[in-house]
C-alpha angles and dihedrals in degrees: 000000000000089000090056093049092048090053091049092049090051092051091050092051093051090049093050091049092049091052092047090051092052095047093049091046089053092053089053091231134130110292111213090180091057093042094050091047091050092050089054100041100039097074088047090052093049093048089048092046094049090046093051093049096077089045091054092046091050091054090043091054088047090055091046092047090051090050093048091051091051090048090048090050092050088050092049095052091047089052093052090047090049093049091050089050091051092050092048089050093048089049091049091049091051092048090047091051092050091048091046089056092048092049090049089052092049089049090051091050105038092168092063119093101207127184118201118226136181123233108239102168145004143193107312090206089069089235087115096218096141144018134207121227132193096241129084147154090315088064092048098261120148136177120290095022112146119249121208148166129208087263095054148280121352102175141267138292108264104169129019136194130173098278106012140036139200120236120208105213123227088242091063109107088231090062119098127177130180106232147170139209106250094215104043097020091231114161136219146129122282115211137177117269129193113268099044091288136121133224124207107212134188096033107161110256092234095053118098116242120172133178109269096036115137118236121212137180111268097204091233116135093026096256097116136012118254129276102020114142117252103172146286130282114254101175140356128221113202128173123188096221095046123094093219140031131220136219129200113222136203109218117245092224123062094230095188095060099045118136102157131030136170126231118214105227103178099055117093106208126185123256121296108280092234128012118227 
């Protein structure tokens, strides 16, 4: 009961103070009620304002942090997309360069019917004696057909299925190509040699062979057409008592990095020199 009366009295006091405040304000006179209230409330307002400022700053920082995280995520996704585009453009440039070289080679040899093929496999023993390409009998490929790039000879078709074929590389010891030295016209036989190299054997002792000489197919034996690049002479082994001299060659084609090759369709070679 006393509590109810106290609350009612407090309400009446507040109402009287409010009315007094309004009346004094309307008379444009000094308002002691207002001034007294302001003196009481102002410190409280200041304390509350100062106390609320760190809270507002905290929530403001949270909002900015959330925004920065969203912006960072957007930048990260844009960076990933940009890197993917760069890689795709680089791959397209490499592929276009390969195709351009092939087209230039085809233009320089209009009598050749060349079929482009992609390398899809290689010797799993890392000896690099053969490659697998994505063309087969369904594309008109048959055994013994020459395989080339714009840089030179790669090898010959050794096995064929409907949609793929195996290419025996010129570095395989079973490979044998009739060849000549471009500068001196000296002839011999180029065979595979361990270590991804080639050796040119049966070069007449009296013929001149020097390091740096280019070696081409001679067309003899019917395995390859004439004047295809095989490689370059790296060193010469010559013995006075021997009938022939030999030359170590570096293949013109980097066989380990091949991605695209060309199969010569309209050349009818003889059988493989040696079956595997």
